[in-house]
C-alpha positions as CSV (number, residue, x, y, z in Angstrom):
1,M,-58.1,-15.2,38.2
2,G,-59.8,-18.4,37.0
3,A,-62.2,-20.3,39.2
4,R,-60.1,-23.5,38.8
5,K,-57.4,-22.0,41.1
6,N,-59.8,-22.2,44.0
7,Y,-60.1,-26.0,43.9
8,G,-57.6,-28.7,44.7
9,N,-57.2,-31.9,42.6
10,D,-59.8,-33.7,44.8
11,G,-62.4,-30.9,44.5
12,S,-61.8,-29.5,47.9
13,T,-61.6,-25.8,48.6
14,P,-59.2,-24.0,51.1
15,N,-61.8,-21.3,51.7
16,E,-65.4,-21.7,52.7
17,H,-68.4,-20.7,50.7
18,C,-70.6,-17.8,51.6
19,P,-73.7,-19.0,53.6
20,E,-75.9,-16.2,52.2
21,C,-75.3,-16.4,48.4
22,D,-73.5,-19.8,48.4
23,D,-71.7,-19.4,45.0
24,S,-68.7,-17.3,46.1
25,F,-65.9,-17.8,48.6
26,L,-65.3,-15.8,51.8
27,A,-62.2,-13.8,51.7
28,E,-60.1,-14.1,54.9
29,H,-59.0,-10.8,56.5
30,D,-57.1,-10.3,59.8
31,D,-60.3,-9.7,61.8
32,R,-63.1,-11.1,59.6
33,F,-64.3,-13.2,56.7
34,H,-66.1,-11.3,54.0
35,C,-68.1,-12.0,50.8
36,G,-67.4,-9.6,48.0
37,K,-70.6,-10.4,46.2
38,C,-73.3,-10.0,48.9
39,S,-71.2,-8.2,51.6
40,Y,-71.8,-10.9,54.2
41,T,-69.3,-10.5,57.1
42,R,-68.4,-12.8,59.9
43,W,-66.1,-11.5,62.6
44,K,-63.3,-13.7,64.0
C-alpha cells in the first residue's frame, strides 16, 4: 500500500495522525483508534 492512497487531492487525510510518533496514521477499530508503529491506543 502506497502512502499516496492516504491523502486526498487537496492534501487532506481521512484518518488522524498519531499524537505520539506523529508520522503514522491511527487505525480505526470498532472500540478504539490504534497506532501500529508505537502502539498508542485511544478508546472511543
